[in-house]
N, CA, C, O and the ligand as a Tripos MOL2 file, in Angstrom:
@<TRIPOS>MOLECULE
protein
  281   279    71     0     0
PROTEIN
NO_CHARGES

@<TRIPOS>ATOM
      1 N          84.1860   90.3910   91.7830 N.3       1 MET1
      2 CA         84.3120   89.0250   92.2840 C.3       1 MET1
      3 C          85.4860   88.3390   91.6360 C.2       1 MET1
      4 O          85.5570   88.2360   90.4120 O.2       1 MET1
      5 N          86.4280   87.8600   92.4690 N.am      2 CYS2
      6 CA         87.6400   87.2730   91.9550 C.3       2 CYS2
      7 C          87.3380   85.8490   91.4180 C.2       2 CYS2
      8 O          86.6150   85.0860   92.0580 O.2       2 CYS2
      9 N          87.8930   85.5060   90.2540 N.am      3 ASP3
     10 CA         87.6860   84.1820   89.7020 C.3       3 ASP3
     11 C          88.3910   83.1060   90.5200 C.2       3 ASP3
     12 O          87.8790   81.9960   90.6630 O.2       3 ASP3
     13 N          89.5920   83.4400   91.0690 N.am      4 THR4
     14 CA         90.4050   82.4200   91.6930 C.3       4 THR4
     15 C          89.9270   82.0620   93.0730 C.2       4 THR4
     16 O          89.7430   80.8820   93.3710 O.2       4 THR4
     17 N          89.7140   83.0740   93.9500 N.am      5 ASP5
     18 CA         89.3690   82.7930   95.2850 C.3       5 ASP5
     19 C          87.9710   83.2050   95.6630 C.2       5 ASP5
     20 O          87.5820   83.0250   96.8170 O.2       5 ASP5
     21 N          87.1920   83.7520   94.7440 N.am      6 GLY6
     22 CA         85.8040   84.0790   95.0000 C.3       6 GLY6
     23 C          85.6210   85.2810   95.8910 C.2       6 GLY6
     24 O          84.5220   85.5350   96.3820 O.2       6 GLY6
     25 N          86.7070   86.0330   96.1060 N.am      7 TRP7
     26 CA         86.6290   87.2070   96.9700 C.3       7 TRP7
     27 C          85.9130   88.3560   96.1870 C.2       7 TRP7
     28 O          86.2280   88.6450   95.0330 O.2       7 TRP7
     29 N          84.9530   88.9770   96.8720 N.am      8 SER8
     30 CA         84.1730   90.0450   96.2610 C.3       8 SER8
     31 C          84.8280   91.4120   96.6340 C.2       8 SER8
     32 O          84.9640   91.7190   97.8190 O.2       8 SER8
     33 N          85.2150   92.1930   95.6720 N.am      9 PHE9
     34 CA         85.8850   93.4550   95.9440 C.3       9 PHE9
     35 C          85.4840   94.4450   94.8510 C.2       9 PHE9
     36 O          84.9810   94.0800   93.7880 O.2       9 PHE9
     37 N          85.7400   95.7490   95.1760 N.am     10 ASP10
     38 CA         85.4760   96.7970   94.1910 C.3      10 ASP10
     39 C          86.7830   97.2440   93.6230 C.2      10 ASP10
     40 O          87.5790   97.8590   94.3320 O.2      10 ASP10
     41 N          87.0470   96.9530   92.3370 N.am     11 PRO11
     42 CA         88.3810   97.2220   91.7640 C.3      11 PRO11
     43 C          88.7240   98.6880   91.7310 C.2      11 PRO11
     44 O          89.8810   99.0460   91.5060 O.2      11 PRO11
     45 N          87.7260   99.5640   91.9530 N.am     12 ARG12
     46 CA         88.0700  101.0130   91.9650 C.3      12 ARG12
     47 C          88.9190  101.3990   93.1440 C.2      12 ARG12
     48 O          89.6330  102.4000   93.1040 O.2      12 ARG12
     49 N          88.8420  100.5740   94.2430 N.am     13 TYR13
     50 CA         89.5560  100.9190   95.4430 C.3      13 TYR13
     51 C          90.7110  100.0270   95.7260 C.2      13 TYR13
     52 O          91.3420  100.1510   96.7760 O.2      13 TYR13
     53 N          91.0210   99.1120   94.8100 N.am     14 THR14
     54 CA         92.1650   98.2090   95.0310 C.3      14 THR14
     55 C          93.1140   98.2200   93.8660 C.2      14 THR14
     56 O          93.7400   97.2000   93.5760 O.2      14 THR14
     57 N          93.2480   99.3760   93.1650 N.am     15 GLN15
     58 CA         94.0870   99.5200   91.9910 C.3      15 GLN15
     59 C          93.7860   98.4990   90.8880 C.2      15 GLN15
     60 O          94.6630   98.0830   90.1320 O.2      15 GLN15
     61 N          92.4710   98.1070   90.8320 N.am     16 GLY16
     62 CA         91.9890   97.3030   89.7470 C.3      16 GLY16
     63 C          92.4070   95.8540   89.8410 C.2      16 GLY16
     64 O          92.3050   95.1210   88.8570 O.2      16 GLY16
     65 N          92.8810   95.4170   91.0120 N.am     17 ARG17
     66 CA         93.2300   93.9920   91.1200 C.3      17 ARG17
     67 C          92.6800   93.4570   92.4210 C.2      17 ARG17
     68 O          92.3000   94.2100   93.3170 O.2      17 ARG17
     69 N          92.6420   92.0860   92.5080 N.am     18 CYS18
     70 CA         92.1960   91.4030   93.6850 C.3      18 CYS18
     71 C          93.2000   91.6770   94.8300 C.2      18 CYS18
     72 O          94.4010   91.4840   94.6440 O.2      18 CYS18
     73 N          92.7300   92.1180   95.9910 N.am     19 PRO19
     74 CA         93.6300   92.3970   97.1060 C.3      19 PRO19
     75 C          94.2670   91.1460   97.6620 C.2      19 PRO19
     76 O          95.2590   91.2530   98.3830 O.2      19 PRO19
     77 N          93.7550   89.9650   97.3690 N.am     20 ILE20
     78 CA         94.3500   88.7380   97.9130 C.3      20 ILE20
     79 C          95.3760   88.0890   96.9810 C.2      20 ILE20
     80 O          96.5040   87.8020   97.3820 O.2      20 ILE20
     81 N          94.9610   87.8610   95.7240 N.am     21 CYS21
     82 CA         95.8600   87.1520   94.7980 C.3      21 CYS21
     83 C          96.4210   88.0240   93.6940 C.2      21 CYS21
     84 O          97.3130   87.5820   92.9700 O.2      21 CYS21
     85 N          95.9320   89.2540   93.5340 N.am     22 GLY22
     86 CA         96.4270   90.1120   92.5190 C.3      22 GLY22
     87 C          95.8310   89.9540   91.1640 C.2      22 GLY22
     88 O          96.3090   90.5610   90.2050 O.2      22 GLY22
     89 N          94.7630   89.1280   91.0430 N.am     23 TRP23
     90 CA         94.1220   88.8940   89.7620 C.3      23 TRP23
     91 C          93.4600   90.1880   89.2550 C.2      23 TRP23
     92 O          92.8680   90.9220   90.0470 O.2      23 TRP23
     93 N          93.5480   90.4630   87.9980 N.am     24 THR24
     94 CA         92.9540   91.7180   87.4390 C.3      24 THR24
     95 C          91.7300   91.3880   86.5930 C.2      24 THR24
     96 O          91.8070   90.6410   85.6180 O.2      24 THR24
     97 N          90.6300   91.9490   86.9800 N.am     25 PRO25
     98 CA         89.3870   91.7190   86.2050 C.3      25 PRO25
     99 C          89.4690   92.3950   84.8230 C.2      25 PRO25
    100 O          90.1570   93.3990   84.6370 O.2      25 PRO25
    101 N          88.7290   91.7950   83.8520 N.am     26 GLU26
    102 CA         88.7240   92.3350   82.5140 C.3      26 GLU26
    103 C          88.0020   93.7010   82.4420 C.2      26 GLU26
    104 O          86.8550   93.8410   82.8650 O.2      26 GLU26
    105 N          88.7090   94.6830   81.8990 N.am     27 GLY27
    106 CA         88.0830   96.0020   81.6500 C.3      27 GLY27
    107 C          87.6790   96.7130   82.8640 C.2      27 GLY27
    108 O          86.8120   97.5840   82.7860 O.2      27 GLY27
    109 N          88.2380   96.4160   83.9900 N.am     28 ALA28
    110 CA         87.8780   97.1020   85.2290 C.3      28 ALA28
    111 C          88.6920   98.4280   85.2990 C.2      28 ALA28
    112 O          89.8730   98.4340   84.9540 O.2      28 ALA28
    113 N          88.1020   99.4860   85.7180 N.am     29 PRO29
    114 CA         88.8530  100.7090   85.9200 C.3      29 PRO29
    115 C          89.7880  100.5560   87.0740 C.2      29 PRO29
    116 O          89.3500  100.1540   88.1520 O.2      29 PRO29
    117 N          91.0810  100.8570   86.9110 N.am     30 ASP30
    118 CA         92.0190  100.6350   87.9690 C.3      30 ASP30
    119 C          91.9450  101.6620   89.0790 C.2      30 ASP30
    120 O          92.4040  101.4060   90.1920 O.2      30 ASP30
    121 N          91.3460  102.8790   88.7770 N.am     31 ALA31
    122 CA         91.1540  103.8400   89.7960 C.3      31 ALA31
    123 C          90.1700  104.8980   89.2290 C.2      31 ALA31
    124 O          90.0330  105.0390   88.0140 O.2      31 ALA31
    125 N          89.5110  105.6120   90.1080 N.am     32 PRO32
    126 CA         88.7340  106.7880   89.6120 C.3      32 PRO32
    127 C          89.7090  107.7540   88.9530 C.2      32 PRO32
    128 O          90.8700  107.8470   89.3530 O.2      32 PRO32
    129 N          89.2230  108.4830   87.9240 N.am     33 ARG33
    130 CA         90.1100  109.3300   87.0860 C.3      33 ARG33
    131 C          90.7920  110.3670   87.9680 C.2      33 ARG33
    132 O          91.9700  110.6570   87.7620 O.2      33 ARG33
    133 N          90.0710  110.9480   88.9690 N.am     34 TRP34
    134 CA         90.7050  111.9630   89.7890 C.3      34 TRP34
    135 C          91.8230  111.3960   90.6750 C.2      34 TRP34
    136 O          92.7940  112.0860   90.9870 O.2      34 TRP34
    137 N          91.6640  110.1080   91.0770 N.am     35 LEU35
    138 CA         92.6330  109.5000   91.9410 C.3      35 LEU35
    139 C          93.8830  109.1830   91.1530 C.2      35 LEU35
    140 O          94.9870  109.3710   91.6660 O.2      35 LEU35
    141 N          93.7530  108.7020   89.9100 N.am     36 ALA36
    142 CA         94.8890  108.4690   89.0120 C.3      36 ALA36
    143 C          95.6540  109.7820   88.7950 C.2      36 ALA36
    144 O          96.8840  109.8050   88.8350 O.2      36 ALA36
    145 N          94.9290  110.8470   88.5700 N.am     37 LEU37
    146 CA         95.5830  112.1500   88.3550 C.3      37 LEU37
    147 C          96.3070  112.6100   89.6070 C.2      37 LEU37
    148 O          97.4240  113.1190   89.5230 O.2      37 LEU37
    149 N          95.6660  112.4330   90.8040 N.am     38 ALA38
    150 CA         96.2870  112.8590   92.0290 C.3      38 ALA38
    151 C          97.5060  111.9890   92.3470 C.2      38 ALA38
    152 O          98.4550  112.4890   92.9520 O.2      38 ALA38
    153 N          97.5200  110.7190   91.9680 N.am     39 ASN39
    154 CA         98.6830  109.8930   92.1920 C.3      39 ASN39
    155 C          99.8450  110.2840   91.2770 C.2      39 ASN39
    156 O         101.0160  110.1400   91.6260 O.2      39 ASN39
    157 N          99.4790  110.7820   90.0990 N.am     40 ARG40
    158 CA        100.5590  111.1170   89.1390 C.3      40 ARG40
    159 C         101.2670  112.4060   89.5460 C.2      40 ARG40
    160 O         102.4590  112.5670   89.2880 O.2      40 ARG40
    161 N         100.5300  113.3330   90.1890 N.am     41 LEU41
    162 CA        101.1510  114.5460   90.6250 C.3      41 LEU41
    163 C         102.1240  114.3420   91.7270 C.2      41 LEU41
    164 O         101.8790  113.5220   92.6120 O.2      41 LEU41
    165 N         103.2410  115.0610   91.7200 N.am     42 ASP42
    166 CA        104.1950  115.0070   92.8300 C.3      42 ASP42
    167 C         103.8120  116.1250   93.8180 C.2      42 ASP42
    168 O         104.1300  117.2940   93.6020 O.2      42 ASP42
    169 N         103.1320  115.7450   94.8880 N.am     43 TRP43
    170 CA        102.5570  116.7220   95.8010 C.3      43 TRP43
    171 C         103.6400  117.4630   96.5940 C.2      43 TRP43
    172 O         103.4140  118.5870   97.0420 O.2      43 TRP43
    173 N         104.8150  116.8410   96.7700 N.am     44 GLN44
    174 CA        105.8750  117.5090   97.4830 C.3      44 GLN44
    175 C         106.4240  118.6770   96.6630 C.2      44 GLN44
    176 O         106.6950  119.7520   97.1990 O.2      44 GLN44
    177 N         106.5850  118.4480   95.3350 N.am     45 MET45
    178 CA        107.0320  119.5530   94.4400 C.3      45 MET45
    179 C         106.0030  120.6260   94.3480 C.2      45 MET45
    180 O         106.3490  121.8070   94.3300 O.2      45 MET45
    181 N         104.6990  120.2530   94.2860 N.am     46 VAL46
    182 CA        103.6100  121.2350   94.2190 C.3      46 VAL46
    183 C         103.6820  122.0830   95.4730 C.2      46 VAL46
    184 O         103.5490  123.3050   95.3980 O.2      46 VAL46
    185 N         103.8870  121.4650   96.6210 N.am     47 GLY47
    186 CA        103.9350  122.2840   97.8590 C.3      47 GLY47
    187 C         105.1350  123.1540   97.8920 C.2      47 GLY47
    188 O         105.0670  124.2840   98.3750 O.2      47 GLY47
    189 N         106.2520  122.6640   97.3880 N.am     48 LEU48
    190 CA        107.4910  123.4580   97.3990 C.3      48 LEU48
    191 C         107.3210  124.7010   96.4960 C.2      48 LEU48
    192 O         107.6880  125.8090   96.8890 O.2      48 LEU48
    193 N         106.7640  124.5080   95.2870 N.am     49 TRP49
    194 CA        106.5810  125.6540   94.4030 C.3      49 TRP49
    195 C         105.5490  126.6540   94.9690 C.2      49 TRP49
    196 O         105.6680  127.8610   94.7580 O.2      49 TRP49
    197 N         104.5200  126.1260   95.7020 N.am     50 ALA50
    198 CA        103.5540  127.0150   96.3130 C.3      50 ALA50
    199 C         104.2570  127.8400   97.3870 C.2      50 ALA50
    200 O         103.9900  129.0350   97.5190 O.2      50 ALA50
    201 N         105.1390  127.2270   98.1430 N.am     51 LEU51
    202 CA        105.8990  127.9170   99.1570 C.3      51 LEU51
    203 C         106.7800  128.9980   98.5530 C.2      51 LEU51
    204 O         106.8410  130.1220   99.0500 O.2      51 LEU51
    205 N         107.4740  128.6300   97.4510 N.am     52 VAL52
    206 CA        108.3410  129.6290   96.7590 C.3      52 VAL52
    207 C         107.4750  130.8220   96.3100 C.2      52 VAL52
    208 O         107.8760  131.9730   96.4840 O.2      52 VAL52
    209 N         106.2960  130.5540   95.7360 N.am     53 ASP53
    210 CA        105.4230  131.6380   95.2990 C.3      53 ASP53
    211 C         105.0680  132.5480   96.4340 C.2      53 ASP53
    212 O         105.1240  133.7690   96.2890 O.2      53 ASP53
    213 N         104.6960  131.9740   97.5890 N.am     54 VAL54
    214 CA        104.3360  132.7950   98.7260 C.3      54 VAL54
    215 C         105.5090  133.6120   99.2070 C.2      54 VAL54
    216 O         105.3560  134.7860   99.5450 O.2      54 VAL54
    217 N         106.7000  132.9960   99.2420 N.am     55 LEU55
    218 CA        107.8630  133.7580   99.6800 C.3      55 LEU55
    219 C         108.1900  134.9270   98.7650 C.2      55 LEU55
    220 O         108.5230  136.0120   99.2410 O.2      55 LEU55
    221 N         108.0970  134.7180   97.4470 N.am     56 VAL56
    222 CA        108.3320  135.7920   96.4650 C.3      56 VAL56
    223 C         107.2930  136.8980   96.6560 C.2      56 VAL56
    224 O         107.6210  138.0840   96.6240 O.2      56 VAL56
    225 N         106.0380  136.4930   96.8560 N.am     57 LEU57
    226 CA        104.9900  137.4770   97.0620 C.3      57 LEU57
    227 C         105.2440  138.3020   98.3580 C.2      57 LEU57
    228 O         105.0880  139.5230   98.3740 O.2      57 LEU57
    229 N         105.6220  137.6180   99.3930 N.am     58 LEU58
    230 CA        105.9220  138.3420  100.6450 C.3      58 LEU58
    231 C         107.1200  139.3000  100.4490 C.2      58 LEU58
    232 O         107.1290  140.4240  100.9520 O.2      58 LEU58
    233 N         108.1220  138.8130   99.7030 N.am     59 GLY59
    234 CA        109.2950  139.7000   99.4660 C.3      59 GLY59
    235 C         108.8500  140.9150   98.7010 C.2      59 GLY59
    236 O         109.3130  142.0130   99.0110 O.2      59 GLY59
    237 N         107.9790  140.7930   97.7170 N.am     60 LEU60
    238 CA        107.5160  141.9450   96.9720 C.3      60 LEU60
    239 C         106.7530  142.8770   97.8510 C.2      60 LEU60
    240 O         106.9230  144.0920   97.7510 O.2      60 LEU60
    241 N         105.8840  142.3380   98.7450 N.am     61 ILE61
    242 CA        105.1130  143.1770   99.6350 C.3      61 ILE61
    243 C         106.0170  143.9420  100.6060 C.2      61 ILE61
    244 O         105.8190  145.1300  100.8610 O.2      61 ILE61
    245 N         107.0280  143.2190  101.1480 N.am     62 VAL62
    246 CA        107.9680  143.9000  102.0780 C.3      62 VAL62
    247 C         108.8060  144.9980  101.3290 C.2      62 VAL62
    248 O         109.0090  146.0980  101.8430 O.2      62 VAL62
    249 N         109.2670  144.6580  100.1330 N.am     63 ALA63
    250 CA        110.0310  145.6230   99.3520 C.3      63 ALA63
    251 C         109.2110  146.8230   99.0500 C.2      63 ALA63
    252 O         109.6990  147.9520   99.0970 O.2      63 ALA63
    253 N         107.9240  146.5880   98.7280 N.am     64 HIS64
    254 CA        107.0340  147.7480   98.4160 C.3      64 HIS64
    255 C         106.8170  148.5700   99.6460 C.2      64 HIS64
    256 O         106.8390  149.8000   99.5990 O.2      64 HIS64
    257 N         106.6010  147.8730  100.7870 N.am     65 GLY65
    258 CA        106.3750  148.6450  102.0510 C.3      65 GLY65
    259 C         107.6190  149.4070  102.4660 C.2      65 GLY65
    260 O         107.5070  150.4850  103.0510 O.2      65 GLY65
    261 N         108.8070  148.8780  102.1800 N.am     66 ALA66
    262 CA        110.0600  149.6090  102.4890 C.3      66 ALA66
    263 C         110.4420  150.6660  101.5030 C.2      66 ALA66
    264 O         111.4330  151.3750  101.6770 O.2      66 ALA66
    265 N         109.6360  150.7680  100.4460 N.am     67 GLY67
    266 CA        109.8580  151.8150   99.4740 C.3      67 GLY67
    267 C         111.0000  151.4670   98.5270 C.2      67 GLY67
    268 O         111.6410  152.3730   97.9940 O.2      67 GLY67
    269 N         111.2720  150.2000   98.3050 N.am     68 LEU68
    270 CA        112.4180  149.8280   97.4290 C.3      68 LEU68
    271 C         112.0130  149.7460   95.9590 C.2      68 LEU68
    272 O         112.8680  149.6040   95.0850 O.2      68 LEU68
    273 N         110.7130  149.8360   95.6860 N.am     69 LEU69
    274 CA        110.2660  149.6160   94.2910 C.3      69 LEU69
    275 C         109.8070  150.9220   93.6670 C.2      69 LEU69
    276 O         109.0150  150.9070   92.7250 O.2      69 LEU69
    277 N         110.3010  152.0840   94.1850 N.am     70 ARG70
    278 CA        109.8960  153.3330   93.5540 C.3      70 ARG70
    279 C         110.8120  153.6800   92.3620 C.2      70 ARG70
    280 O         110.6150  154.7060   91.7100 O.2      70 ARG70
    281 ZN         91.7330   86.8000   94.1450 Zn       71 ZN71
@<TRIPOS>BOND
     1     1     2 1
     2     2     3 1
     3     3     4 2
     4     3     5 am
     5     5     6 1
     6     6     7 1
     7     7     8 2
     8     7     9 am
     9     9    10 1
    10    10    11 1
    11    11    12 2
    12    11    13 am
    13    13    14 1
    14    14    15 1
    15    15    16 2
    16    15    17 am
    17    17    18 1
    18    18    19 1
    19    19    20 2
    20    19    21 am
    21    21    22 1
    22    22    23 1
    23    23    24 2
    24    23    25 am
    25    25    26 1
    26    26    27 1
    27    27    28 2
    28    27    29 am
    29    29    30 1
    30    30    31 1
    31    31    32 2
    32    31    33 am
    33    33    34 1
    34    34    35 1
    35    35    36 2
    36    35    37 am
    37    37    38 1
    38    38    39 1
    39    39    40 2
    40    39    41 am
    41    41    42 1
    42    42    43 1
    43    43    44 2
    44    43    45 am
    45    45    46 1
    46    46    47 1
    47    47    48 2
    48    47    49 am
    49    49    50 1
    50    50    51 1
    51    51    52 2
    52    51    53 am
    53    53    54 1
    54    54    55 1
    55    55    56 2
    56    55    57 am
    57    57    58 1
    58    58    59 1
    59    59    60 2
    60    59    61 am
    61    61    62 1
    62    62    63 1
    63    63    64 2
    64    63    65 am
    65    65    66 1
    66    66    67 1
    67    67    68 2
    68    67    69 am
    69    69    70 1
    70    70    71 1
    71    71    72 2
    72    71    73 am
    73    73    74 1
    74    74    75 1
    75    75    76 2
    76    75    77 am
    77    77    78 1
    78    78    79 1
    79    79    80 2
    80    79    81 am
    81    81    82 1
    82    82    83 1
    83    83    84 2
    84    83    85 am
    85    85    86 1
    86    86    87 1
    87    87    88 2
    88    87    89 am
    89    89    90 1
    90    90    91 1
    91    91    92 2
    92    91    93 am
    93    93    94 1
    94    94    95 1
    95    95    96 2
    96    95    97 am
    97    97    98 1
    98    98    99 1
    99    99   100 2
   100    99   101 am
   101   101   102 1
   102   102   103 1
   103   103   104 2
   104   103   105 am
   105   105   106 1
   106   106   107 1
   107   107   108 2
   108   107   109 am
   109   109   110 1
   110   110   111 1
   111   111   112 2
   112   111   113 am
   113   113   114 1
   114   114   115 1
   115   115   116 2
   116   115   117 am
   117   117   118 1
   118   118   119 1
   119   119   120 2
   120   119   121 am
   121   121   122 1
   122   122   123 1
   123   123   124 2
   124   123   125 am
   125   125   126 1
   126   126   127 1
   127   127   128 2
   128   127   129 am
   129   129   130 1
   130   130   131 1
   131   131   132 2
   132   131   133 am
   133   133   134 1
   134   134   135 1
   135   135   136 2
   136   135   137 am
   137   137   138 1
   138   138   139 1
   139   139   140 2
   140   139   141 am
   141   141   142 1
   142   142   143 1
   143   143   144 2
   144   143   145 am
   145   145   146 1
   146   146   147 1
   147   147   148 2
   148   147   149 am
   149   149   150 1
   150   150   151 1
   151   151   152 2
   152   151   153 am
   153   153   154 1
   154   154   155 1
   155   155   156 2
   156   155   157 am
   157   157   158 1
   158   158   159 1
   159   159   160 2
   160   159   161 am
   161   161   162 1
   162   162   163 1
   163   163   164 2
   164   163   165 am
   165   165   166 1
   166   166   167 1
   167   167   168 2
   168   167   169 am
   169   169   170 1
   170   170   171 1
   171   171   172 2
   172   171   173 am
   173   173   174 1
   174   174   175 1
   175   175   176 2
   176   175   177 am
   177   177   178 1
   178   178   179 1
   179   179   180 2
   180   179   181 am
   181   181   182 1
   182   182   183 1
   183   183   184 2
   184   183   185 am
   185   185   186 1
   186   186   187 1
   187   187   188 2
   188   187   189 am
   189   189   190 1
   190   190   191 1
   191   191   192 2
   192   191   193 am
   193   193   194 1
   194   194   195 1
   195   195   196 2
   196   195   197 am
   197   197   198 1
   198   198   199 1
   199   199   200 2
   200   199   201 am
   201   201   202 1
   202   202   203 1
   203   203   204 2
   204   203   205 am
   205   205   206 1
   206   206   207 1
   207   207   208 2
   208   207   209 am
   209   209   210 1
   210   210   211 1
   211   211   212 2
   212   211   213 am
   213   213   214 1
   214   214   215 1
   215   215   216 2
   216   215   217 am
   217   217   218 1
   218   218   219 1
   219   219   220 2
   220   219   221 am
   221   221   222 1
   222   222   223 1
   223   223   224 2
   224   223   225 am
   225   225   226 1
   226   226   227 1
   227   227   228 2
   228   227   229 am
   229   229   230 1
   230   230   231 1
   231   231   232 2
   232   231   233 am
   233   233   234 1
   234   234   235 1
   235   235   236 2
   236   235   237 am
   237   237   238 1
   238   238   239 1
   239   239   240 2
   240   239   241 am
   241   241   242 1
   242   242   243 1
   243   243   244 2
   244   243   245 am
   245   245   246 1
   246   246   247 1
   247   247   248 2
   248   247   249 am
   249   249   250 1
   250   250   251 1
   251   251   252 2
   252   251   253 am
   253   253   254 1
   254   254   255 1
   255   255   256 2
   256   255   257 am
   257   257   258 1
   258   258   259 1
   259   259   260 2
   260   259   261 am
   261   261   262 1
   262   262   263 1
   263   263   264 2
   264   263   265 am
   265   265   266 1
   266   266   267 1
   267   267   268 2
   268   267   269 am
   269   269   270 1
   270   270   271 1
   271   271   272 2
   272   271   273 am
   273   273   274 1
   274   274   275 1
   275   275   276 2
   276   275   277 am
   277   277   278 1
   278   278   279 1
   279   279   280 2
@<TRIPOS>SUBSTRUCTURE
     1 MET1         2 RESIDUE 1 A MET
     2 CYS2         6 RESIDUE 1 A CYS
     3 ASP3        10 RESIDUE 1 A ASP
     4 THR4        14 RESIDUE 1 A THR
     5 ASP5        18 RESIDUE 1 A ASP
     6 GLY6        22 RESIDUE 1 A GLY
     7 TRP7        26 RESIDUE 1 A TRP
     8 SER8        30 RESIDUE 1 A SER
     9 PHE9        34 RESIDUE 1 A PHE
    10 ASP10       38 RESIDUE 1 A ASP
    11 PRO11       42 RESIDUE 1 A PRO
    12 ARG12       46 RESIDUE 1 A ARG
    13 TYR13       50 RESIDUE 1 A TYR
    14 THR14       54 RESIDUE 1 A THR
    15 GLN15       58 RESIDUE 1 A GLN
    16 GLY16       62 RESIDUE 1 A GLY
    17 ARG17       66 RESIDUE 1 A ARG
    18 CYS18       70 RESIDUE 1 A CYS
    19 PRO19       74 RESIDUE 1 A PRO
    20 ILE20       78 RESIDUE 1 A ILE
    21 CYS21       82 RESIDUE 1 A CYS
    22 GLY22       86 RESIDUE 1 A GLY
    23 TRP23       90 RESIDUE 1 A TRP
    24 THR24       94 RESIDUE 1 A THR
    25 PRO25       98 RESIDUE 1 A PRO
    26 GLU26      102 RESIDUE 1 A GLU
    27 GLY27      106 RESIDUE 1 A GLY
    28 ALA28      110 RESIDUE 1 A ALA
    29 PRO29      114 RESIDUE 1 A PRO
    30 ASP30      118 RESIDUE 1 A ASP
    31 ALA31      122 RESIDUE 1 A ALA
    32 PRO32      126 RESIDUE 1 A PRO
    33 ARG33      130 RESIDUE 1 A ARG
    34 TRP34      134 RESIDUE 1 A TRP
    35 LEU35      138 RESIDUE 1 A LEU
    36 ALA36      142 RESIDUE 1 A ALA
    37 LEU37      146 RESIDUE 1 A LEU
    38 ALA38      150 RESIDUE 1 A ALA
    39 ASN39      154 RESIDUE 1 A ASN
    40 ARG40      158 RESIDUE 1 A ARG
    41 LEU41      162 RESIDUE 1 A LEU
    42 ASP42      166 RESIDUE 1 A ASP
    43 TRP43      170 RESIDUE 1 A TRP
    44 GLN44      174 RESIDUE 1 A GLN
    45 MET45      178 RESIDUE 1 A MET
    46 VAL46      182 RESIDUE 1 A VAL
    47 GLY47      186 RESIDUE 1 A GLY
    48 LEU48      190 RESIDUE 1 A LEU
    49 TRP49      194 RESIDUE 1 A TRP
    50 ALA50      198 RESIDUE 1 A ALA
    51 LEU51      202 RESIDUE 1 A LEU
    52 VAL52      206 RESIDUE 1 A VAL
    53 ASP53      210 RESIDUE 1 A ASP
    54 VAL54      214 RESIDUE 1 A VAL
    55 LEU55      218 RESIDUE 1 A LEU
    56 VAL56      222 RESIDUE 1 A VAL
    57 LEU57      226 RESIDUE 1 A LEU
    58 LEU58      230 RESIDUE 1 A LEU
    59 GLY59      234 RESIDUE 1 A GLY
    60 LEU60      238 RESIDUE 1 A LEU
    61 ILE61      242 RESIDUE 1 A ILE
    62 VAL62      246 RESIDUE 1 A VAL
    63 ALA63      250 RESIDUE 1 A ALA
    64 HIS64      254 RESIDUE 1 A HIS
    65 GLY65      258 RESIDUE 1 A GLY
    66 ALA66      262 RESIDUE 1 A ALA
    67 GLY67      266 RESIDUE 1 A GLY
    68 LEU68      270 RESIDUE 1 A LEU
    69 LEU69      274 RESIDUE 1 A LEU
    70 ARG70      278 RESIDUE 1 A ARG
    71 ZN71       281 GROUP 0 **** ****
C-alpha cells in the first residue's frame, strides 16, 4: 500500500516501487531472486554463445563423418 496515493500493489512485480508515484516501501524486495538474476544475464550473448557451441559441435560431427579427424 502506497503512503502517498493509497494505491495497493505488490512490490515484487513493480521493481519494488509504486507504479503510480515511484514511492519505495521500506524493506520491500524489489524482485524475486530468480527474476533479478534473469535480468542481470545478457540473454542475447547467452544465445550467441549457445549458437557458437552448436556450430562447433556440428563442425566436429561433419569433420568426423568426412574422415578428417583420423
Ligand atoms: Zn504511490
